[in-house]
N, C-alpha and C positions, 0 to 999 in steps of 0.2 A: 498423419503427423503423430509423432510421439507426444505423450503427455509431459514427460520429463526426460532428461538425458540419462536417467538411471536405468538399472536393469529392467528388462521387460518393457521398456518404453514408459515406465511409471504406471502401467496398467495393473500390475499384479506384483505382490511380494513373494509369490511362490517360486520355488526352484524351477528352472526351465524344464526339467524332466517331468514335473508335475502338471505342466500346462497341457490342455487338450489340443491347442493349436498355438503356433508361434505368435507372439505379440508383435505389433508393428514396431519397426526400428528405423533408424535413419537409412535413407536411400543409399544403396551401394554404388550408384553411379555418380555420386558427388566426388569432387576432387578432395584430396587429403587436406588441402589448405582451407576448405570451406567447412566450418563447424556445423554439425547437424542442428536443425531447429527443433524446438519443442513448443508446445502450447504455453508452458511455464515461462520460457525465456522470451517468447514472442509477446506475451502479455505484459512483461516487465520492460519491454523496449519502449523508450520514449516516443519514437516515431511510428509505433505500431497502431493500426486501427483497433487492435484488441484492447488497448488501454481505454478506449471509449466505453468498454463493457465492464469496467471496474465497478461501477455502481451496482451492477447485477450481483457482484460478489459481496456486496454490503447492503443487503435488502433493508436493514434497520434504518437506513437513511430515510426511507419513505414513511415510517411510522414513529420515528423517535421524536423527542421533544427538542426543539432548537432554541438556543439561547445566544443572543449577540454578545460577543466579548468586547470589553472596552480595550481600546488601544489608540495610540496617538495619531495614526496616519489617516487623514480625511479621505483618501482615495481607496482605502482598503476596507473590505467587509470581512470581519472575522467572526465566525460563529462555531458553536459546538453543538453537536447532536448527541443526545444521551438517551439511554434506555435504563429501566429499573434494574436490569440484570447486571449493570456495570459497564456495558458496552458504551463507548464514546468515540466520536470522530470530530476532529477540528477541521474546518474548511476555511481556507484563506483565499480571497479573490482581490487582486489588485486591479482597479479600474483606471489607474493612471499610468503614464508612460515612464515615470521614474521608478527605479528600484527602491525598495523599502526594507527596513529591518522592523519586523513586527514583534513587539514583546507581548507574549500572552501568558496568562496564568489560569490554570485549571484548579478549581476549588474541590476539595474532598477526594483527591486521588492519593492512593497509598504511596509510600516511599518506594523507589526503585522502578517506577513506571517509565516507559519510553513511548515516543510517538514514532510510528512507522509510516513513511511516506508512500502511500498507495500508488501514486502516479509517478514517482521518481525512483523506480528500481528497488523499492522496499528498503530504502536506507533508513537507519534508525537514529533517533535524536533523543538524548537523555534529558529528562526533566530534572530540575534541581529538587531539593527536599521540600520546597514550598509549592511545587507543581508549576514552576515558571520555566520559560525558554524564550530565546530570541530567534526568530525565523527569518532568513533572508528570502525576499520575494522579488523576482524580476518585474520590470514594467509589464503590465498586462498579464502577469503571471498568476498562478493559482496552485494551491497545494491541498491535498486531502490527507490528513494525518490521523491515523487510527491509533487510539490509546491501547497499549498492551501492558497489562498489569503483570507483576512478577509470576503469578500463578497461571497465566494464560499460555496456551499453546502458541508456537511461532506462527506468524501469518505467512502463508505460502501463496 
């Protein structure tokens, strides 16, 4: 399987003539109407078992400091995991059947920060100048939202 849909399957940025062996690419026996799969697109697919491994891409979850966030929904647990390096991730878990709008506020985040939904196709959600955002959460739904500061590299 390719790593990405890009050149050389995402395994190398080198020109093809500089490679010692060809990199894996999409299978040639696929029909033209079936897009090639890659590890990147598979891990972003909501129904993929690869999404269950997202936590492995965020090892800071295991050693970061967790803080429960205040919010008005009694069936929702909202917390933020933080590291001294500035890394932060908001986790929302709805234990009720009803959908909720969860207002959250992150203290001490610089202006221009966004939250990237790690389990929802890497969609981006802009925080306001006070570090606030309202997040829609389905009944029994959950979200892992990684903080991306303006100077951070894109999350892939």
